[in-house]
N, C-alpha and C positions, 0 to 999 in steps of 0.2 A: 266816440265813434261818429264818423260823418253820417248824417241821415239822408241827405239829398244828393242824388246822382243825376248827371246830365251827360249824355253821349250822343254824338252824331250817328244817325242811322242812314244807310244808303238804300234808297228804293230803286230797284232795277225793274223797269217796265218791259214786259213782253206781251205777246198777243194773248197769252192765257192767264197770266197772273202777275203779281208784283212780288218780287223776291226782296227780302229784308235782310241786310247784313250790317255788321258793326265793324269798322276798321280796327278798333281797339280791343274788341272782344270776339275773337275768331269763332268761338263756340256758339255765339248768340246769332241764331238763324231762324227765320220764319218766312211765311208767305201769306199773301192776302189777295182778295178779289177786287177791293176798292181802296181808295185813299183813306177813307174813314177807318176801315178795318185794318189797314196797314199801320196807321197811327196807334190804334189800340194795341195791336199785336207787338209793335216795336216797344211800347212802354211795358207790356207784360213780359216779353222775353228779356228786356233789360233788367227788370226786377228779379226774375228767376235766376239770371246769370250772376248778378251781384250777390244775391242771397247765397247761392251755391259757392261762390268764391270765398265769401266770409266764413261760411260753415266749414269749408275745406282748408281754411287759413291760407288761401292763395292770394297773390298780389292783385290789387285793384289798380289798373294802370291809370295814369294821368290822361284825360281825354285829349285827342289831337285837335288843334284849332281847325275850325271849319274851312278857313282859307288854305289849309295844307292838305286837303283831301281831294285827290284828282277824281274827276268824274268822266264817264263816257256819255255820249249823246243821249242815250235812253235812261240815264240815271238822274235822280234828284236826291237832295238830302232833307232830313227832318231832324229836329232835336228831340230825342226821346228822354223822358224824365221818369224818375221813380223816387219814392221815399221808403226807407227801410227802418223799421222799428228795431231797436236794439233788443236782441233776444236775452231773456233773463233765465238763468238756470236756478232752479229751486233745489235746495238740499234739505233732506229730512234732519231734524234735530234728534240727537240720541238722548 
């Protein structure tokens, strides 16, 4: 199982907060009040999303290349990363 994941996150700046979305993982959403918080939250939501997809046996999409992601004027990208430890299932011996 692949242990390292990297996906582009889009930071959408408004007057009130920074919205965080992932073009390849539509359910991965968050928001933050600062760039530093946005980076932490993007990494956290990426990890939770990948873990959930693995647990549910859902597809893990191939990340879209950065140069293929269209942006609006108030948007910037960051590269979110996470490491997933392979889950081990323990079985009682009879």
